KOLTOR-251593 format. One record per residue (C-alpha): residue number from 0; residue in three letters; x, y, z. Coordinates in nm, 4 decimals. Example, Ala and Ser with C-alpha at 12.3 -4.5 7.8 and 13.67 -1.06 7.14 Angstrom:
BEGIN
pos 0 | code ALA | X 1.2300 | Y -0.4500 | Z 0.7800 $
pos 1 | code SER | X 1.3670 | Y -0.1060 | Z 0.7140 $
//
This chain:
BEGIN
pos 0 | code MET | X 13.7392 | Y 6.5636 | Z 1.9264 $
pos 1 | code LYS | X 13.5190 | Y 6.7594 | Z 1.8521 $
pos 2 | code LYS | X 13.4273 | Y 6.7610 | Z 2.1596 $
pos 3 | code ILE | X 13.7584 | Y 6.8296 | Z 2.3025 $
pos 4 | code THR | X 13.7714 | Y 7.1588 | Z 2.0437 $
pos 5 | code PHE | X 13.3886 | Y 7.2796 | Z 2.1729 $
pos 6 | code LEU | X 13.4815 | Y 7.2900 | Z 2.5724 $
pos 7 | code THR | X 13.8234 | Y 7.4779 | Z 2.4522 $
pos 8 | code VAL | X 13.6685 | Y 7.6894 | Z 2.2894 $
pos 9 | code MET | X 13.4283 | Y 7.7998 | Z 2.5195 $
pos 10 | code LEU | X 13.6900 | Y 7.8087 | Z 2.8386 $
pos 11 | code PHE | X 13.8684 | Y 8.0569 | Z 2.6800 $
pos 12 | code SER | X 13.5646 | Y 8.2542 | Z 2.5408 $
pos 13 | code MET | X 13.5013 | Y 8.2885 | Z 2.9597 $
pos 14 | code TYR | X 13.8658 | Y 8.3848 | Z 3.0280 $
pos 15 | code GLN | X 13.8042 | Y 8.6669 | Z 2.8227 $
pos 16 | code SER | X 13.4907 | Y 8.7807 | Z 2.9500 $
pos 17 | code MET | X 13.5224 | Y 8.6508 | Z 3.3625 $
pos 18 | code ALA | X 13.7489 | Y 8.7898 | Z 3.6184 $
pos 19 | code GLN | X 13.8635 | Y 8.4810 | Z 3.7316 $
pos 20 | code LEU | X 13.9731 | Y 8.1021 | Z 3.5222 $
pos 21 | code ALA | X 14.1579 | Y 7.7948 | Z 3.6100 $
pos 22 | code ILE | X 14.2255 | Y 7.5111 | Z 3.4718 $
pos 23 | code LYS | X 14.2653 | Y 7.2326 | Z 3.6526 $
pos 24 | code ILE | X 14.3906 | Y 6.8084 | Z 3.5635 $
pos 25 | code THR | X 14.2586 | Y 6.5608 | Z 3.7958 $
pos 26 | code PRO | X 14.5533 | Y 6.2954 | Z 3.7124 $
pos 27 | code VAL | X 14.3794 | Y 5.9350 | Z 3.8746 $
pos 28 | code THR | X 14.0713 | Y 5.9326 | Z 3.8255 $
pos 29 | code VAL | X 14.0551 | Y 5.4975 | Z 3.6919 $
pos 30 | code LEU | X 13.8178 | Y 5.3988 | Z 3.9513 $
pos 31 | code LYS | X 13.5359 | Y 5.6134 | Z 3.7749 $
pos 32 | code ASN | X 13.6263 | Y 5.4935 | Z 3.4270 $
pos 33 | code GLN | X 13.8379 | Y 5.8016 | Z 3.3487 $
pos 34 | code LEU | X 14.1088 | Y 5.8349 | Z 3.1888 $
pos 35 | code PHE | X 14.1960 | Y 6.1219 | Z 3.3348 $
pos 36 | code MET | X 13.9905 | Y 6.4034 | Z 3.4174 $
pos 37 | code VAL | X 14.0302 | Y 6.8244 | Z 3.2972 $
pos 38 | code HIS | X 13.8758 | Y 7.1160 | Z 3.4275 $
pos 39 | code GLY | X 13.7901 | Y 7.4900 | Z 3.3952 $
pos 40 | code GLU | X 13.6622 | Y 7.6855 | Z 3.7156 $
pos 41 | code TRP | X 13.5662 | Y 8.0179 | Z 3.6898 $
pos 42 | code PHE | X 13.3858 | Y 8.3403 | Z 3.8693 $
pos 43 | code LEU | X 13.1870 | Y 8.5534 | Z 3.7210 $
pos 44 | code PRO | X 13.3229 | Y 8.9431 | Z 3.7554 $
pos 45 | code ASN | X 13.2273 | Y 9.1453 | Z 4.0790 $
pos 46 | code GLN | X 13.1713 | Y 8.8085 | Z 4.2342 $
pos 47 | code ASP | X 13.4373 | Y 8.6216 | Z 4.5472 $
pos 48 | code GLN | X 13.2434 | Y 8.3134 | Z 4.6321 $
pos 49 | code ILE | X 13.0946 | Y 8.1153 | Z 4.3949 $
pos 50 | code SER | X 13.2648 | Y 7.9382 | Z 4.1357 $
pos 51 | code LEU | X 13.0754 | Y 7.7419 | Z 3.8059 $
pos 52 | code SER | X 13.3098 | Y 7.4434 | Z 3.6637 $
pos 53 | code LEU | X 13.2629 | Y 7.2383 | Z 3.3778 $
pos 54 | code GLY | X 13.5378 | Y 6.9044 | Z 3.3620 $
pos 55 | code VAL | X 13.5602 | Y 6.6866 | Z 3.0350 $
pos 56 | code ALA | X 13.7203 | Y 6.3069 | Z 3.0784 $
pos 57 | code PRO | X 13.7763 | Y 6.0974 | Z 2.7944 $
pos 58 | code ASN | X 13.6781 | Y 5.6888 | Z 2.9411 $
pos 59 | code LEU | X 13.8743 | Y 5.4249 | Z 2.9726 $
pos 60 | code VAL | X 13.5924 | Y 5.1456 | Z 2.8804 $
pos 61 | code PRO | X 13.3481 | Y 5.1221 | Z 2.7615 $
pos 62 | code LYS | X 13.0184 | Y 5.0485 | Z 2.9740 $
pos 63 | code LEU | X 12.8355 | Y 4.8377 | Z 2.8411 $
pos 64 | code ASP | X 12.6581 | Y 4.6130 | Z 3.0531 $
pos 65 | code ALA | X 12.3731 | Y 4.6291 | Z 2.8649 $
pos 66 | code PHE | X 12.5292 | Y 4.3440 | Z 2.6303 $
pos 67 | code GLY | X 12.6216 | Y 4.1222 | Z 2.9213 $
pos 68 | code GLY | X 12.3059 | Y 3.8808 | Z 2.8575 $
pos 69 | code ILE | X 12.1301 | Y 3.8756 | Z 2.5023 $
pos 70 | code ASP | X 11.8297 | Y 3.7707 | Z 2.7061 $
pos 71 | code ASP | X 11.7864 | Y 4.0973 | Z 2.9069 $
pos 72 | code ILE | X 11.8370 | Y 4.2852 | Z 2.5740 $
pos 73 | code LEU | X 11.5718 | Y 4.0968 | Z 2.4604 $
pos 74 | code ILE | X 11.3219 | Y 3.9873 | Z 2.7495 $
pos 75 | code GLU | X 11.0183 | Y 4.1745 | Z 2.5784 $
pos 76 | code SER | X 11.0250 | Y 4.1150 | Z 2.2451 $
pos 77 | code ASP | X 10.8309 | Y 3.9789 | Z 2.0884 $
pos 78 | code TYR | X 11.0665 | Y 3.8119 | Z 1.8004 $
pos 79 | code THR | X 11.2608 | Y 3.4589 | Z 1.8522 $
pos 80 | code TYR | X 11.6790 | Y 3.5610 | Z 1.8519 $
pos 81 | code ASP | X 11.8981 | Y 3.2511 | Z 1.8551 $
pos 82 | code ALA | X 12.1566 | Y 3.4437 | Z 2.1397 $
pos 83 | code LEU | X 12.4271 | Y 3.2103 | Z 2.0819 $
pos 84 | code ASP | X 12.4539 | Y 3.4025 | Z 1.7353 $
pos 85 | code ALA | X 12.4001 | Y 3.7483 | Z 1.8414 $
pos 86 | code THR | X 12.7264 | Y 3.7632 | Z 2.1345 $
pos 87 | code TRP | X 12.9607 | Y 3.9676 | Z 1.8880 $
pos 88 | code LEU | X 13.0125 | Y 4.3724 | Z 1.9981 $
pos 89 | code ASN | X 13.2411 | Y 4.5202 | Z 1.8089 $
pos 90 | code ASP | X 13.2821 | Y 4.9221 | Z 1.7566 $
pos 91 | code ALA | X 13.2001 | Y 4.9357 | Z 2.0227 $
pos 92 | code LYS | X 13.3113 | Y 5.3686 | Z 2.2189 $
pos 93 | code SER | X 13.4072 | Y 5.4513 | Z 2.5704 $
pos 94 | code GLY | X 13.2662 | Y 5.7269 | Z 2.5313 $
pos 95 | code PHE | X 13.3251 | Y 6.0535 | Z 2.7364 $
pos 96 | code SER | X 13.2248 | Y 6.2101 | Z 3.0861 $
pos 97 | code PHE | X 13.0753 | Y 6.5659 | Z 3.1417 $
pos 98 | code ASP | X 13.1836 | Y 6.6571 | Z 3.5282 $
pos 99 | code PRO | X 13.0022 | Y 7.0144 | Z 3.6236 $
pos 100 | code GLU | X 13.0343 | Y 7.1990 | Z 3.9272 $
pos 101 | code LEU | X 12.8982 | Y 7.5174 | Z 4.1764 $
pos 102 | code ARG | X 13.0946 | Y 7.5531 | Z 4.4726 $
pos 103 | code TRP | X 13.0612 | Y 7.8392 | Z 4.7383 $
pos 104 | code TYR | X 13.3903 | Y 7.9516 | Z 4.9025 $
pos 105 | code ALA | X 13.3400 | Y 8.0404 | Z 5.2775 $
pos 106 | code ASP | X 13.6770 | Y 8.3278 | Z 5.2496 $
pos 107 | code GLU | X 13.8157 | Y 8.3783 | Z 4.9243 $
pos 108 | code GLN | X 13.8331 | Y 8.2875 | Z 4.5395 $
pos 109 | code MET | X 13.9727 | Y 7.9629 | Z 4.5083 $
pos 110 | code ASP | X 14.1524 | Y 8.0126 | Z 4.8142 $
pos 111 | code GLY | X 13.9910 | Y 7.8102 | Z 5.1274 $
pos 112 | code PHE | X 13.7133 | Y 7.5917 | Z 5.2542 $
pos 113 | code PHE | X 13.4361 | Y 7.5321 | Z 5.0096 $
pos 114 | code LEU | X 13.1040 | Y 7.2968 | Z 5.0223 $
pos 115 | code GLY | X 12.9537 | Y 7.2468 | Z 4.7241 $
pos 116 | code LEU | X 12.7589 | Y 7.0747 | Z 4.4922 $
pos 117 | code TYR | X 12.8338 | Y 6.8810 | Z 4.1749 $
pos 118 | code SER | X 12.7349 | Y 6.6347 | Z 3.8852 $
pos 119 | code SER | X 12.9151 | Y 6.3919 | Z 3.6405 $
pos 120 | code GLN | X 12.7456 | Y 6.2689 | Z 3.3189 $
pos 121 | code ARG | X 12.9531 | Y 5.9419 | Z 3.1210 $
pos 122 | code PHE | X 12.8666 | Y 5.8275 | Z 2.8188 $
pos 123 | code SER | X 12.8925 | Y 5.5180 | Z 2.6747 $
pos 124 | code SER | X 12.8403 | Y 5.2853 | Z 2.2925 $
pos 125 | code GLY | X 12.8138 | Y 5.0403 | Z 2.0984 $
pos 126 | code VAL | X 12.7650 | Y 4.7646 | Z 1.8338 $
pos 127 | code ARG | X 12.6129 | Y 4.4268 | Z 1.8521 $
pos 128 | code LEU | X 12.5493 | Y 4.2159 | Z 1.5373 $
pos 129 | code ASP | X 12.1750 | Y 4.0773 | Z 1.5121 $
pos 130 | code GLU | X 12.3042 | Y 3.7596 | Z 1.3304 $
pos 131 | code SER | X 12.0064 | Y 3.5362 | Z 1.3958 $
pos 132 | code TYR | X 11.6015 | Y 3.5792 | Z 1.3788 $
pos 133 | code LEU | X 11.4049 | Y 3.2794 | Z 1.3444 $
pos 134 | code GLY | X 11.6651 | Y 3.0545 | Z 1.2738 $
pos 135 | code GLY | X 11.7755 | Y 3.3019 | Z 0.9625 $
pos 136 | code PRO | X 12.0655 | Y 3.6013 | Z 0.9916 $
pos 137 | code THR | X 11.8754 | Y 3.9291 | Z 0.9304 $
pos 138 | code GLY | X 12.1999 | Y 4.1003 | Z 0.8382 $
pos 139 | code GLY | X 12.1273 | Y 4.4241 | Z 1.0977 $
pos 140 | code PHE | X 12.2561 | Y 4.5069 | Z 1.4671 $
pos 141 | code ILE | X 12.2013 | Y 4.6438 | Z 1.7828 $
pos 142 | code THR | X 12.2899 | Y 4.9349 | Z 1.9163 $
pos 143 | code SER | X 12.3249 | Y 5.0020 | Z 2.3323 $
pos 144 | code LYS | X 12.3743 | Y 5.3118 | Z 2.4565 $
pos 145 | code SER | X 12.4756 | Y 5.3835 | Z 2.8427 $
pos 146 | code ARG | X 12.4677 | Y 5.7010 | Z 3.0792 $
pos 147 | code VAL | X 12.6256 | Y 5.7123 | Z 3.4044 $
pos 148 | code SER | X 12.4156 | Y 5.9691 | Z 3.6117 $
pos 149 | code VAL | X 12.6252 | Y 6.1656 | Z 3.9107 $
pos 150 | code TYR | X 12.4214 | Y 6.3951 | Z 4.1615 $
pos 151 | code GLY | X 12.5498 | Y 6.4870 | Z 4.4921 $
pos 152 | code VAL | X 12.7568 | Y 6.7249 | Z 4.7226 $
pos 153 | code GLN | X 13.1119 | Y 6.8006 | Z 4.8025 $
pos 154 | code LEU | X 13.3757 | Y 6.9905 | Z 5.0921 $
pos 155 | code GLY | X 13.6615 | Y 7.0293 | Z 4.9426 $
pos 156 | code PHE | X 13.9913 | Y 7.2615 | Z 5.0325 $
pos 157 | code GLU | X 14.1714 | Y 7.4529 | Z 4.7699 $
pos 158 | code LYS | X 14.4508 | Y 7.6605 | Z 4.7457 $
pos 159 | code LEU | X 14.6872 | Y 7.9347 | Z 4.5571 $
pos 160 | code LEU | X 15.0202 | Y 7.8708 | Z 4.5369 $
pos 161 | code GLY | X 15.3449 | Y 8.0058 | Z 4.4226 $
pos 162 | code LYS | X 15.4083 | Y 8.3203 | Z 4.2626 $
pos 163 | code ASN | X 15.1579 | Y 8.5823 | Z 4.2327 $
pos 164 | code ASP | X 14.9091 | Y 8.2576 | Z 4.2925 $
pos 165 | code HIS | X 14.8718 | Y 8.1054 | Z 4.0072 $
pos 166 | code PHE | X 14.9998 | Y 7.7814 | Z 4.1096 $
pos 167 | code VAL | X 14.6504 | Y 7.5368 | Z 4.2053 $
pos 168 | code PHE | X 14.5873 | Y 7.2527 | Z 4.5029 $
pos 169 | code ASP | X 14.2176 | Y 7.2102 | Z 4.4844 $
pos 170 | code PHE | X 14.1377 | Y 6.8690 | Z 4.7016 $
pos 171 | code TYR | X 13.7777 | Y 6.7257 | Z 4.7534 $
pos 172 | code ILE | X 13.5044 | Y 6.4521 | Z 4.9378 $
pos 173 | code GLY | X 13.1241 | Y 6.4059 | Z 4.8585 $
pos 174 | code GLY | X 12.8698 | Y 6.1921 | Z 4.7891 $
pos 175 | code GLY | X 12.5890 | Y 6.1256 | Z 4.5931 $
pos 176 | code VAL | X 12.3349 | Y 5.9540 | Z 4.4447 $
pos 177 | code LYS | X 12.4385 | Y 5.7238 | Z 4.1246 $
pos 178 | code GLN | X 12.1433 | Y 5.6249 | Z 3.8061 $
pos 179 | code THR | X 12.2869 | Y 5.3732 | Z 3.5570 $
pos 180 | code LYS | X 11.9885 | Y 5.3876 | Z 3.2730 $
pos 181 | code TYR | X 12.1034 | Y 5.1215 | Z 2.8998 $
pos 182 | code THR | X 11.8686 | Y 5.1693 | Z 2.5823 $
pos 183 | code TRP | X 11.8955 | Y 5.0077 | Z 2.2563 $
pos 184 | code ASN | X 11.7713 | Y 5.0072 | Z 1.8913 $
pos 185 | code GLU | X 11.7686 | Y 4.7089 | Z 1.6487 $
pos 186 | code SER | X 11.7640 | Y 4.7446 | Z 1.2635 $
pos 187 | code ASN | X 11.6044 | Y 4.5690 | Z 1.0102 $
pos 188 | code ILE | X 11.3350 | Y 4.4972 | Z 1.2993 $
pos 189 | code VAL | X 11.0012 | Y 4.7284 | Z 1.3148 $
pos 190 | code GLY | X 10.9249 | Y 4.8477 | Z 1.7047 $
pos 191 | code PRO | X 11.0716 | Y 5.0603 | Z 1.9078 $
pos 192 | code GLY | X 11.3733 | Y 5.1419 | Z 2.1022 $
pos 193 | code ARG | X 11.3730 | Y 4.9075 | Z 2.4251 $
pos 194 | code GLY | X 11.5370 | Y 5.0807 | Z 2.7640 $
pos 195 | code GLY | X 11.6231 | Y 4.8372 | Z 3.0774 $
pos 196 | code ASP | X 11.5061 | Y 4.9719 | Z 3.3974 $
pos 197 | code PRO | X 11.7605 | Y 5.2626 | Z 3.5813 $
pos 198 | code THR | X 11.9449 | Y 5.0628 | Z 3.8638 $
pos 199 | code TYR | X 12.0031 | Y 5.3117 | Z 4.1546 $
pos 200 | code GLY | X 12.3070 | Y 5.3732 | Z 4.3998 $
pos 201 | code LEU | X 12.5868 | Y 5.5245 | Z 4.6137 $
pos 202 | code ALA | X 12.8562 | Y 5.7342 | Z 4.4926 $
pos 203 | code LEU | X 13.1290 | Y 5.8198 | Z 4.7089 $
pos 204 | code ARG | X 13.4007 | Y 6.1576 | Z 4.5540 $
pos 205 | code GLY | X 13.7203 | Y 6.2401 | Z 4.6568 $
pos 206 | code ASN | X 14.0309 | Y 6.3248 | Z 4.4589 $
pos 207 | code ILE | X 14.2730 | Y 6.5994 | Z 4.3947 $
pos 208 | code ALA | X 14.3230 | Y 6.8108 | Z 4.1348 $
pos 209 | code ILE | X 14.6732 | Y 7.0525 | Z 4.0330 $
pos 210 | code GLY | X 14.6353 | Y 7.3594 | Z 3.8123 $
pos 211 | code TYR | X 14.7029 | Y 7.6793 | Z 3.6792 $
pos 212 | code ALA | X 14.4738 | Y 8.0186 | Z 3.7354 $
pos 213 | code PHE | X 14.4510 | Y 8.2823 | Z 3.5212 $
pos 214 | code GLY | X 14.3177 | Y 8.6900 | Z 3.6116 $
pos 215 | code ASN | X 14.4659 | Y 8.6843 | Z 3.9403 $
//
């Protein structure tokens, strides 16, 4: 809730100082592990072609694949664990995603074809009980965090509709590179936090958004 409140205040402040602002919602984001996405897109005063935007979305489920195999978590550990006694995951938080964008419109503000750069930063966290160390319970736990980072380019079309051009229809497609990174820390055990090697892949982008434009 604190992050959503911060975003709301920030967007309101931008609305007070910028020429045009649109609030948009992307309702279908299940394939991105998101419940929905809310975006704020704005233009600086006297700027007709370049826009900045920031989106925020609650994730659906925690992305904590590092918990899938206890041997992967402890592969570089100097300690001996009873893996079967350390498999209970609790207090998992699905987290939030943040999507910044930079767009260049070929014609008018929020009305026509555009090219853009985009990113998506998705965070999750969780806790696994660390119940057994050298055959005895430790009373500790292992915390894990994940971050999925996407960077890419996109092409889209945005149209202002209705009376006074206040309603917004936004369509975009694109692609980029995705990096997934896991880190974890073990309580009651001396030593630094550990991190797995990041994995890389391709990420495709395609969706629609609808919203309302202020400042026309």
